[in-house]
N, CA, C and O atoms as a DFTB+ gen file, in Angstrom:
412 C
 N C O
     1  1       4.154      68.626      55.838
     2  2       4.008      67.224      55.567
     3  2       3.486      66.990      54.153
     4  3       2.912      65.940      53.864
     5  1       3.682      67.959      53.284
     6  2       3.227      67.788      51.910
     7  2       4.124      66.785      51.195
     8  3       5.271      66.572      51.586
     9  1       3.588      66.172      50.145
    10  2       4.292      65.171      49.341
    11  2       4.692      63.949      50.165
    12  3       5.699      63.305      49.871
    13  1       3.922      63.634      51.175
    14  2       4.162      62.431      51.957
    15  2       2.895      61.610      51.988
    16  3       1.809      62.096      51.672
    17  1       3.052      60.362      52.372
    18  2       1.876      59.533      52.605
    19  2       2.138      58.657      53.816
    20  3       3.275      58.298      54.121
    21  1       1.065      58.329      54.484
    22  2       1.129      57.456      55.647
    23  2       0.491      56.135      55.241
    24  3      -0.656      56.106      54.796
    25  1       1.227      55.052      55.394
    26  2       0.698      53.720      55.094
    27  2       0.416      53.020      56.422
    28  3       1.295      52.895      57.275
    29  1      -0.818      52.571      56.578
    30  2      -1.245      51.908      57.807
    31  2      -1.645      50.480      57.465
    32  3      -2.474      50.249      56.584
    33  1      -1.045      49.522      58.175
    34  2      -1.394      48.101      58.004
    35  2      -1.978      47.604      59.315
    36  3      -1.409      47.821      60.385
    37  1      -3.113      46.938      59.220
    38  2      -3.806      46.420      60.390
    39  2      -3.878      44.902      60.313
    40  3      -4.072      44.336      59.237
    41  1      -3.719      44.241      61.467
    42  2      -3.854      42.785      61.560
    43  2      -4.737      42.469      62.754
    44  3      -4.642      43.114      63.798
    45  1      -5.602      41.464      62.591
    46  2      -6.442      41.017      63.697
    47  2      -6.954      39.618      63.402
    48  3      -7.005      39.187      62.250
    49  1      -7.332      38.918      64.466
    50  2      -7.918      37.590      64.304
    51  2      -9.415      37.677      64.020
    52  3      -9.980      36.763      63.419
    53  1     -10.064      38.759      64.440
    54  2     -11.502      38.939      64.261
    55  2     -11.744      39.936      63.132
    56  3     -11.293      41.079      63.216
    57  1     -12.445      39.529      62.084
    58  2     -12.638      40.402      60.928
    59  2     -13.574      41.569      61.248
    60  3     -13.446      42.634      60.644
    61  1     -14.499      41.395      62.173
    62  2     -15.392      42.508      62.529
    63  2     -14.624      43.601      63.259
    64  3     -14.871      44.788      63.046
    65  1     -13.705      43.205      64.109
    66  2     -12.902      44.153      64.873
    67  2     -12.002      44.971      63.957
    68  3     -11.851      46.178      64.146
    69  1     -11.408      44.323      62.971
    70  2     -10.515      45.031      62.055
    71  2     -11.304      45.971      61.142
    72  3     -10.805      47.038      60.784
    73  1     -12.522      45.593      60.764
    74  2     -13.339      46.468      59.927
    75  2     -13.771      47.721      60.686
    76  3     -13.776      48.815      60.122
    77  1     -14.134      47.570      61.958
    78  2     -14.523      48.722      62.776
    79  2     -13.336      49.661      62.974
    80  3     -13.488      50.878      62.873
    81  1     -12.160      49.108      63.253
    82  2     -10.967      49.929      63.456
    83  2     -10.578      50.661      62.180
    84  3     -10.198      51.831      62.224
    85  1     -10.671      49.979      61.047
    86  2     -10.355      50.602      59.767
    87  2     -11.315      51.751      59.482
    88  3     -10.894      52.808      59.012
    89  1     -12.587      51.555      59.759
    90  2     -13.575      52.605      59.513
    91  2     -13.327      53.818      60.409
    92  3     -13.520      54.952      59.972
    93  1     -12.901      53.598      61.655
    94  2     -12.568      54.707      62.552
    95  2     -11.397      55.515      62.011
    96  3     -11.419      56.745      62.058
    97  1     -10.373      54.834      61.496
    98  2      -9.210      55.529      60.942
    99  2      -9.609      56.330      59.711
   100  3      -9.191      57.478      59.559
   101  1     -10.417      55.738      58.826
   102  2     -10.846      56.428      57.601
   103  2     -11.686      57.655      57.950
   104  3     -11.489      58.720      57.365
   105  1     -12.611      57.523      58.887
   106  2     -13.452      58.656      59.283
   107  2     -12.625      59.781      59.892
   108  3     -12.865      60.955      59.610
   109  1     -11.651      59.424      60.728
   110  2     -10.796      60.429      61.352
   111  2      -9.959      61.160      60.311
   112  3      -9.817      62.381      60.377
   113  1      -9.408      60.432      59.362
   114  2      -8.569      61.053      58.337
   115  2      -9.395      61.960      57.425
   116  3      -8.953      63.057      57.084
   117  1     -10.576      61.521      57.032
   118  2     -11.421      62.348      56.156
   119  2     -11.941      63.582      56.880
   120  3     -12.104      64.638      56.269
   121  1     -12.202      63.457      58.176
   122  2     -12.697      64.592      58.955
   123  2     -11.649      65.699      59.051
   124  3     -12.001      66.876      59.136
   125  1     -10.361      65.334      59.038
   126  2      -9.293      66.328      59.141
   127  2      -8.829      66.825      57.781
   128  3      -7.906      67.636      57.709
   129  1      -9.445      66.361      56.705
   130  2      -9.150      66.908      55.384
   131  2      -8.116      66.147      54.582
   132  3      -7.605      66.684      53.599
   133  1      -7.788      64.939      54.949
   134  2      -6.815      64.149      54.194
   135  2      -7.546      63.241      53.208
   136  3      -8.714      62.901      53.393
   137  1      -6.831      62.864      52.165
   138  2      -7.384      61.949      51.167
   139  2      -6.955      60.528      51.536
   140  3      -5.790      60.285      51.852
   141  1      -7.909      59.592      51.492
   142  2      -7.646      58.214      51.915
   143  2      -7.798      57.283      50.725
   144  3      -8.773      57.369      49.979
   145  1      -6.832      56.394      50.553
   146  2      -6.922      55.318      49.562
   147  2      -7.058      54.008      50.315
   148  3      -6.192      53.629      51.104
   149  1      -8.148      53.337      50.059
   150  2      -8.358      52.064      50.733
   151  2      -9.626      52.107      51.534
   152  3     -10.420      53.029      51.346
   153  1      -9.861      51.186      52.399
   154  2      -9.004      50.095      52.847
   155  2      -8.905      48.971      51.820
   156  3      -9.887      48.615      51.169
   157  1      -7.716      48.429      51.690
   158  2      -7.442      47.344      50.760
   159  2      -7.353      46.056      51.573
   160  3      -6.484      45.940      52.437
   161  1      -8.226      45.088      51.318
   162  2      -8.115      43.815      52.038
   163  2      -6.959      42.987      51.486
   164  3      -6.897      42.709      50.288
   165  1      -6.060      42.602      52.359
   166  2      -4.924      41.763      51.979
   167  2      -5.294      40.303      52.227
   168  3      -6.264      40.031      52.936
   169  1      -4.548      39.365      51.663
   170  2      -4.894      37.943      51.841
   171  2      -4.919      37.525      53.311
   172  3      -4.079      37.945      54.108
   173  1      -5.887      36.701      53.645
   174  2      -6.038      36.189      55.004
   175  2      -5.130      34.979      55.186
   176  3      -5.136      34.054      54.375
   177  1      -4.350      35.002      56.262
   178  2      -3.445      33.885      56.544
   179  2      -4.181      32.862      57.392
   180  3      -4.730      33.191      58.444
   181  1      -4.187      31.622      56.928
   182  2      -4.878      30.545      57.640
   183  2      -3.844      29.549      58.143
   184  3      -3.134      28.925      57.355
   185  1      -3.767      29.408      59.454
   186  2      -2.877      28.420      60.060
   187  2      -3.738      27.281      60.587
   188  3      -4.681      27.505      61.346
   189  1      -3.411      26.071      60.184
   190  2      -4.178      24.902      60.624
   191  2      -3.281      24.000      61.473
   192  3      -2.119      23.757      61.148
   193  1      -3.857      23.516      62.562
   194  2      -3.146      22.631      63.467
   195  2      -3.958      21.355      63.630
   196  3      -5.173      21.409      63.817
   197  1      -3.296      20.218      63.558
   198  2      -3.952      18.927      63.765
   199  2      -3.386      18.307      65.034
   200  3      -2.170      18.215      65.208
   201  1      -4.284      17.883      65.918
   202  2      -3.892      17.336      67.216
   203  2      -4.501      15.947      67.354
   204  3      -5.684      15.747      67.079
   205  1      -3.670      14.978      67.787
   206  2      -4.178      13.633      68.056
   207  2      -4.988      13.654      69.351
   208  3      -4.521      14.152      70.375
   209  1      -6.191      13.115      69.299
   210  2      -7.044      13.068      70.487
   211  2      -6.642      11.900      71.379
   212  3      -6.541      12.041      72.598
   213  1      -6.418      10.764      70.769
   214  2      -6.097       9.554      71.516
   215  2      -4.611       9.550      71.867
   216  3      -3.783       9.804      70.992
   217  1      -4.253       9.272      73.110
   218  2      -2.847       9.316      73.494
   219  2      -2.023       8.119      73.022
   220  3      -0.800       8.220      72.926
   221  1      -2.667       6.985      72.724
   222  2      -1.875       5.788      72.435
   223  2      -2.134       5.267      71.022
   224  3      -1.290       5.426      70.140
   225  1      -3.277       4.657      70.803
   226  2      -3.615       4.125      69.483
   227  2      -4.703       5.008      68.869
   228  3      -4.899       6.138      69.316
   229  1      -5.398       4.521      67.871
   230  2      -6.444       5.275      67.171
   231  2      -5.880       6.533      66.502
   232  3      -6.200       7.663      66.870
   233  1      -5.036       6.289      65.515
   234  2      -4.414       7.382      64.776
   235  2      -5.455       8.230      64.027
   236  3      -5.191       9.383      63.687
   237  1      -6.637       7.651      63.773
   238  2      -7.659       8.368      63.018
   239  2      -8.400       9.401      63.865
   240  3      -9.086      10.263      63.315
   241  1      -8.279       9.332      65.174
   242  2      -8.992      10.267      66.045
   243  2      -8.173      11.548      66.185
   244  3      -7.197      11.595      66.933
   245  1      -8.583      12.590      65.453
   246  2      -7.836      13.849      65.454
   247  2      -8.800      15.028      65.512
   248  3      -9.952      14.932      65.088
   249  1      -8.310      16.126      66.041
   250  2      -9.031      17.397      66.004
   251  2      -8.220      18.364      65.159
   252  3      -6.989      18.327      65.159
   253  1      -8.923      19.233      64.440
   254  2      -8.246      20.245      63.642
   255  2      -8.684      21.625      64.113
   256  3      -9.866      21.873      64.351
   257  1      -7.707      22.514      64.242
   258  2      -7.961      23.887      64.668
   259  2      -7.404      24.828      63.609
   260  3      -6.463      24.494      62.889
   261  1      -8.001      26.003      63.530
   262  2      -7.579      26.969      62.517
   263  2      -7.560      28.363      63.134
   264  3      -8.467      28.742      63.875
   265  1      -6.512      29.116      62.816
   266  2      -6.404      30.517      63.211
   267  2      -6.321      31.330      61.925
   268  3      -5.467      31.076      61.076
   269  1      -7.212      32.308      61.788
   270  2      -7.198      33.179      60.612
   271  2      -6.708      34.561      61.030
   272  3      -7.206      35.142      61.994
   273  1      -5.725      35.080      60.293
   274  2      -5.210      36.419      60.532
   275  2      -5.663      37.299      59.374
   276  3      -5.207      37.138      58.243
   277  1      -6.565      38.230      59.669
   278  2      -7.094      39.137      58.656
   279  2      -6.214      40.379      58.605
   280  3      -5.740      40.856      59.636
   281  1      -5.997      40.905      57.384
   282  2      -5.132      42.067      57.209
   283  2      -5.810      43.099      56.317
   284  3      -6.516      42.753      55.370
   285  1      -5.584      44.372      56.633
   286  2      -6.070      45.481      55.824
   287  2      -4.937      46.493      55.686
   288  3      -4.069      46.602      56.553
   289  1      -4.966      47.230      54.578
   290  2      -3.975      48.274      54.353
   291  2      -4.690      49.504      53.818
   292  3      -5.614      49.396      53.012
   293  1      -4.255      50.678      54.274
   294  2      -4.785      51.903      53.707
   295  2      -3.701      52.957      53.686
   296  3      -2.801      52.968      54.525
   297  1      -3.806      53.853      52.701
   298  2      -2.857      54.944      52.529
   299  2      -3.572      56.256      52.787
   300  3      -4.695      56.463      52.328
   301  1      -2.918      57.140      53.523
   302  2      -3.419      58.493      53.724
   303  2      -2.496      59.405      52.934
   304  3      -1.323      59.571      53.268
   305  1      -3.051      59.994      51.876
   306  2      -2.269      60.815      50.958
   307  2      -2.379      62.270      51.396
   308  3      -3.461      62.744      51.742
   309  1      -1.261      62.969      51.377
   310  2      -1.167      64.379      51.753
   311  2      -1.768      64.648      53.132
   312  3      -2.727      65.411      53.249
   313  1      -1.219      64.034      54.170
   314  2      -1.758      64.270      55.511
   315  2      -1.376      65.661      56.019
   316  3      -0.311      66.182      55.689
   317  1      -2.244      66.244      56.812
   318  2      -1.966      67.534      57.437
   319  2      -1.520      67.290      58.876
   320  3      -1.533      66.159      59.361
   321  1      -1.126      68.365      59.543
   322  2      -0.734      68.246      60.950
   323  2      -1.927      67.808      61.802
   324  3      -1.770      67.046      62.756
   325  1      -3.121      68.295      61.449
   326  2      -4.325      67.892      62.179
   327  2      -4.576      66.396      62.028
   328  3      -5.017      65.737      62.969
   329  1      -4.295      65.865      60.842
   330  2      -4.501      64.437      60.597
   331  2      -3.579      63.602      61.476
   332  3      -4.010      62.625      62.088
   333  1      -2.320      63.989      61.536
   334  2      -1.343      63.241      62.336
   335  2      -1.713      63.296      63.818
   336  3      -1.643      62.283      64.513
   337  1      -2.107      64.477      64.304
   338  2      -2.496      64.605      65.712
   339  2      -3.741      63.780      66.025
   340  3      -3.813      63.130      67.067
   341  1      -4.722      63.807      65.120
   342  2      -5.956      63.055      65.350
   343  2      -5.697      61.553      65.335
   344  3      -6.276      60.817      66.135
   345  1      -4.832      61.090      64.433
   346  2      -4.514      59.661      64.382
   347  2      -3.721      59.228      65.607
   348  3      -3.869      58.102      66.084
   349  1      -2.886      60.115      66.111
   350  2      -2.092      59.784      67.292
   351  2      -2.980      59.648      68.532
   352  3      -2.711      58.826      69.408
   353  1      -4.041      60.460      68.598
   354  2      -4.938      60.431      69.755
   355  2      -6.024      59.366      69.631
   356  3      -6.762      59.128      70.587
   357  1      -6.133      58.729      68.480
   358  2      -7.191      57.754      68.236
   359  2      -6.969      56.507      69.093
   360  3      -5.868      55.956      69.131
   361  1      -8.016      56.076      69.770
   362  2      -7.940      54.897      70.630
   363  2      -8.696      53.760      69.952
   364  3      -9.924      53.789      69.868
   365  1      -7.962      52.760      69.467
   366  2      -8.570      51.636      68.762
   367  2      -8.751      50.450      69.700
   368  3      -8.199      50.416      70.800
   369  1      -9.525      49.491      69.247
   370  2      -9.846      48.318      70.057
   371  2      -8.609      47.453      70.297
   372  3      -7.684      47.416      69.486
   373  1      -8.622      46.765      71.427
   374  2      -7.554      45.815      71.720
   375  2      -7.712      44.614      70.799
   376  3      -8.830      44.245      70.437
   377  1      -6.613      44.015      70.426
   378  2      -6.667      42.866      69.531
   379  2      -6.370      43.229      68.095
   380  3      -6.370      42.356      67.227
   381  1      -6.115      44.508      67.823
   382  2      -5.778      44.950      66.472
   383  2      -4.334      45.426      66.493
   384  3      -3.982      46.325      67.257
   385  1      -3.499      44.824      65.654
   386  2      -2.094      45.200      65.542
   387  2      -1.973      46.258      64.453
   388  3      -2.445      46.053      63.334
   389  1      -1.344      47.389      64.772
   390  2      -1.236      48.504      63.838
   391  2       0.229      48.729      63.509
   392  3       1.082      48.770      64.395
   393  1       0.507      48.873      62.220
   394  2       1.858      49.158      61.753
   395  2       1.767      50.400      60.877
   396  3       1.065      50.391      59.865
   397  1       2.472      51.475      61.253
   398  2       2.403      52.742      60.537
   399  2       3.776      53.040      59.959
   400  3       4.790      52.938      60.649
   401  1       3.798      53.414      58.670
   402  2       5.058      53.795      58.041
   403  2       4.847      55.067      57.230
   404  3       3.803      55.259      56.607
   405  1       5.847      55.920      57.251
   406  2       5.821      57.162      56.480
   407  2       6.629      56.964      55.213
   408  3       7.677      56.317      55.222
   409  1       6.135      57.523      54.134
   410  2       6.873      57.342      52.886
   411  2       6.548      58.356      51.856
   412  3       7.101      58.318      50.757
């Protein structure tokens, strides 16, 4: 697996959850002897929704809701077989979306 890198992208609604998961991945990769670049915080996506409270009149009565999607990216440079096996066995928290690509 020489001359390869593993790019891992994480998404979550809770920033504490994504930070803990990222730290687990970094610790696992460093423990197996791989070099890690990152974690790189990517821009947070903010979705805002406005809902009318009043069903008939009173257009000014509204509630606003927001969903934030936090993203992180990290690269594992020159992974070994031990690194790949350890990452495959790693059990991360629910609520974190993981996208892994080899390149």
